[in-house]
C-alpha positions in Angstrom: -56.6 -26.2 -19.7 -56.0 -22.4 -20.8 -53.1 -21.9 -23.3 -51.5 -18.6 -23.9 -51.9 -16.5 -26.7 -49.4 -15.7 -29.6 -49.2 -12.3 -28.6 -48.3 -12.7 -24.6 -46.6 -16.1 -25.3 -43.9 -14.1 -27.5 -43.4 -11.4 -24.6 -42.6 -14.1 -22.0 -40.0 -16.0 -24.8 -38.6 -12.1 -25.0 -38.7 -11.3 -21.4 -37.0 -14.9 -20.6 -34.0 -13.7 -23.5 -33.8 -10.6 -21.9 -33.3 -11.5 -18.3 -30.6 -14.3 -19.7 -28.6 -11.5 -21.4 -28.8 -9.1 -18.8 -28.0 -11.9 -15.9 -24.9 -13.2 -17.9 -24.0 -9.2 -18.8 -23.9 -8.4 -15.4 -21.4 -11.6 -14.6 -19.1 -10.5 -17.1 -18.8 -7.0 -15.4 -18.4 -8.6 -12.0 -15.5 -10.8 -13.5 -13.7 -7.9 -15.5 -14.2 -5.8 -12.2 -15.7 -2.7 -13.5 -18.8 -2.2 -10.7 -17.5 1.2 -9.6 -18.4 2.7 -6.0 -21.4 5.1 -7.1 -19.7 7.8 -4.5 -16.5 8.2 -4.9 -15.3 6.8 -8.3 -13.1 4.1 -7.0 -13.1 0.1 -8.4 -15.0 -2.1 -5.7 -14.1 -4.7 -7.2 -10.6 -5.9 -9.3 -8.7 -8.2 -10.6 -8.6 -10.9 -7.3 -5.4 -12.1 -8.6 -3.8 -8.9 -8.0 -2.4 -9.7 -4.9 -1.1 -13.2 -5.9 0.6 -12.0 -9.1 2.6 -9.1 -7.2 3.8 -11.5 -4.2 5.3 -14.0 -7.1 7.6 -10.7 -8.1 8.1 -9.7 -4.6 9.8 -13.2 -4.3 12.2 -13.1 -6.7 13.1 -9.6 -5.7 13.6 -10.8 -2.0 16.1 -13.8 -3.8 18.1 -11.2 -5.2 18.2 -9.0 -1.8 19.8 -11.8 0.3 23.0 -10.5 -1.2 24.4 -7.9 1.1 25.9 -5.7 -1.5 22.0 -4.9 -3.2 20.4 -2.1 -1.8 17.2 -3.1 0.6 15.2 -0.5 -1.6 15.7 -2.3 -4.8 13.4 -5.0 -3.0 10.7 -2.3 -2.8 10.8 -1.6 -6.6 12.4 1.3 -6.3 15.3 0.2 -8.7 15.2 3.5 -10.6 17.0 5.5 -7.8 20.5 5.5 -5.8 20.2 4.7 -2.3 20.9 8.8 -1.2 18.0 9.5 -3.2 15.5 6.9 -1.3 16.6 8.2 1.8 16.0 11.6 1.0 12.5 10.4 -0.5 11.8 8.8 3.2 12.9 11.8 4.8 10.9 14.3 2.7 7.7 12.2 2.6 7.7 11.8 6.7 8.5 14.8 7.4 6.3 16.6 4.7 3.7 17.2 7.6 5.4 19.7 9.9 6.3 17.7 13.4 5.5 14.2 11.8 9.0 13.0 12.3 8.9 14.9 15.5 6.6 12.3 17.1 8.9 8.9 16.7 10.7 9.3 20.1 13.1 7.2 21.9 11.7 3.3 22.7 8.6 4.1 20.5 6.8 1.0 18.3 6.3 1.0 15.0 4.4 -1.4 12.8 5.1 -1.4 9.0 2.1 -2.8 7.1 3.6 -4.7 4.1 7.5 -4.2 5.4 9.0 -6.2 2.5 12.4 -6.1 2.9 12.4 -3.4 5.3 13.6 -0.7 3.0 11.6 1.8 4.9 12.5 1.1 8.4 16.1 0.7 7.4 15.8 4.3 6.0 13.9 5.6 9.1 17.3 5.7 10.7 18.9 8.1 8.2 15.7 10.0 8.2 15.9 10.9 11.9 20.1 11.4 11.8 21.0 8.9 13.7 23.2 5.8 13.1 20.4 3.5 13.5 17.2 3.7 14.9 16.2 0.1 15.2 16.2 -2.4 18.2 19.6 -4.7 17.8 20.8 -7.2 20.1 23.4 -4.9 21.3 20.4 -2.6 22.9 20.8 0.4 20.6 16.7 0.5 21.2 16.2 3.7 20.0 13.0 2.7 17.9 11.6 -0.6 18.3 10.6 -1.8 14.7 8.2 -4.5 13.5 6.9 -5.5 10.0 4.2 -7.3 8.3 4.4 -8.7 4.5 3.1 -11.5 2.8 6.1 -12.1 1.2 8.7 -14.6 3.6 11.8 -14.4 1.3 11.3 -10.5 1.3 10.6 -10.7 5.6 14.2 -13.1 5.3 15.9 -10.3 4.3 14.2 -8.0 6.5 15.1 -10.2 9.7 18.5 -10.2 8.0 19.6 -6.9 7.2 17.3 -4.5 9.3 17.4 -6.5 12.7 20.6 -8.4 12.3 18.5 -11.7 13.3 16.7 -10.5 16.4 13.6 -12.9 16.3 10.2 -11.3 17.1 10.1 -8.3 14.9 8.6 -9.4 11.1 5.9 -11.4 10.7 4.5 -13.2 7.5 0.2 -12.1 7.0 -1.8 -10.7 5.2 -1.8 -7.4 6.5 -5.4 -7.3 6.0 -5.7 -9.6 8.8 -3.0 -9.4 12.0 -5.2 -10.1 14.6 -2.6 -12.0 16.3 -1.2 -8.5 16.9 -2.9 -6.6 20.3 -5.1 -3.8 20.3 -3.2 -0.6 20.7 0.2 -2.2 21.3 1.9 0.3 19.3 2.8 3.6 19.1 2.8 4.2 15.1 1.5 2.5 12.2 2.9 2.9 8.7 2.2 1.6 5.2 4.7 3.2 2.6 4.1 2.3 -1.3 1.2 -0.3 -0.3 -1.9 0.4 -1.0 -1.6 0.6 -5.0 -1.1 -3.2 -4.7 -4.1 -4.1 -3.3 -6.9 -5.5 -4.8 -10.0 -3.6 -3.9 -11.3 -1.0 -1.9 -12.8 -3.2 0.6 -9.2 -4.7 1.3 -8.1 -0.9 1.8 -10.3 -0.7 4.5 -9.5 -3.8 6.2 -6.1 -3.0 5.8 -6.6 0.8 7.8 -9.0 -1.0 10.3 -6.0 -2.9 11.4 -3.6 0.0 11.2 -6.1 2.0 13.5 -6.9 -1.1 15.6 -3.1 -1.9 16.6 -2.1 1.9 17.8 -2.8 3.7 21.0 -4.9 6.8 21.2 -3.0 9.5 19.5 -0.8 7.4 17.9 0.0 8.0 14.2 -0.7 6.7 11.0 0.9 7.6 8.3 -0.4 6.2 4.8 2.7 6.9 2.3 2.7 7.0 -1.5 -0.7 6.3 -2.7 -1.6 6.7 -6.1 -4.1 9.6 -7.3 -7.3 8.9 -8.9 -7.5 12.2 -9.8 -3.9 12.0 -12.0 -4.4 8.5 -12.9 -4.2 9.5 -16.5 -1.0 11.7 -15.6 0.2 8.2 -14.1 -0.3 6.1 -16.7 1.2 8.4 -19.6 4.0 8.6 -17.3 4.6 5.0 -16.6 3.8 4.0 -20.6 6.4 6.3 -21.5 9.1 5.1 -18.6 12.5 3.3 -20.0 12.6 1.8 -16.7 9.0 0.3 -16.7 9.2 -0.7 -20.8 12.8 -2.2 -19.7 10.8 -4.3 -16.6 7.9 -5.1 -19.0 10.0 -6.6 -21.4 11.7 -8.3 -18.6 9.2 -10.0 -16.6 6.1 -9.5 -19.0 3.3 -7.3 -17.7 2.6 -6.3 -14.3 -0.6 -6.1 -12.7 -2.5 -3.2 -12.7 -2.0 -0.3 -9.4 -5.2 1.1 -7.8 -5.4 4.2 -7.5 -7.4 6.2 -4.8 -9.6 9.6 -4.9 -7.9 11.9 -1.7 -12.1 11.8 0.0 -12.1 7.9 0.4 -9.3 8.5 3.3 -11.3 11.7 4.0 -14.4 9.5 4.4 -13.1 6.4 5.5 -10.6 7.3 8.3 -13.1 9.5 10.8 -15.4 6.2 10.8 -12.1 4.7 12.3 -12.1 7.4 14.8 -9.0 8.7 13.2 -8.3 12.8 12.6 -7.1 13.0 9.2 -4.6 15.9 9.9 -3.1 16.4 6.4 -3.2 14.5 2.7 -0.3 16.1 0.7 0.7 15.7 -2.8 4.3 14.3 -3.2 4.8 17.1 -6.3 4.1 19.8 -3.4 6.9 18.6 -0.6 10.1 19.9 -0.3 12.8 19.8 -0.9 11.9 18.8 -4.5 11.3 15.2 -5.2 11.5 15.5 -9.1 14.4 12.7 -9.0 11.5 10.3 -8.0 9.0 10.3 -11.1 5.6 8.5 -9.5 6.2 11.9 -6.5 4.1 13.3 -9.5 1.1 11.2 -8.9 1.4 10.2 -5.5 0.2 11.7 -2.3 0.5 10.8 1.4 -2.0 10.6 4.4 -1.2 12.0 7.8 -3.6 10.9 10.7 -3.8 10.7 14.3 -5.9 8.0 16.2 -8.4 10.0 18.3 -10.9 7.3 20.1 
């Protein structure tokens, strides 16, 4: 029986040790979520518990929002701005792409992905300058509004305060998979200030695919208040220096991190889903000024149309 030479034996042992080292290092990178998407520079693996950690926060907010005296937008994390500022924010962002607000017509069906307590849908009425653009039991059916969220507590608030208890408008589900909604059953799909709470790029693509699937041809898609990858350093600086965020950290401990997106992600992904990107607008460039809303310095909104 032949035996390995001392030199070959040493090399075999060395390669074996190196193999173990690199395998463990790769597993460590996966765990830490540091594997990057090669073409657009965004994390493809994030903390897998990000969404579940946020859910605990939203459940607590929902309990507080059950009180009719607390503005709905507080339950969506906008505690730092007043009700009139919230309505101004919604109106300014939705109307930033000329003509977008005019696309909302009487009788249209709108679905909000990640609706929370329904603050956006509630404010949409003020944005379109009517008393209330929601489907109410009394027949005021200017717009038919629907929402999806993973927090049942927040949905309970939305059902009570946005549609006055009318059934069949708000659904408890993961927004990555809403197969219970039929293809092409809505005129508009919207997601307001939600995408930075997602875990990963793959999750974002899944949500976009569903947002596209459920709307009709020529239907509009709006992904609002997205955290910009290009301005991530600015965002982290502002959040670190913010008195409001400092108080929140002290009150409930460290919050999960946000996910930041390069605009190229939407420019590359949406056309593959049969969608035309109409505009991507920095909120810092919108008029009237949103200076009262600090995150507008590093957020943008995507306006798109389903074409096939």
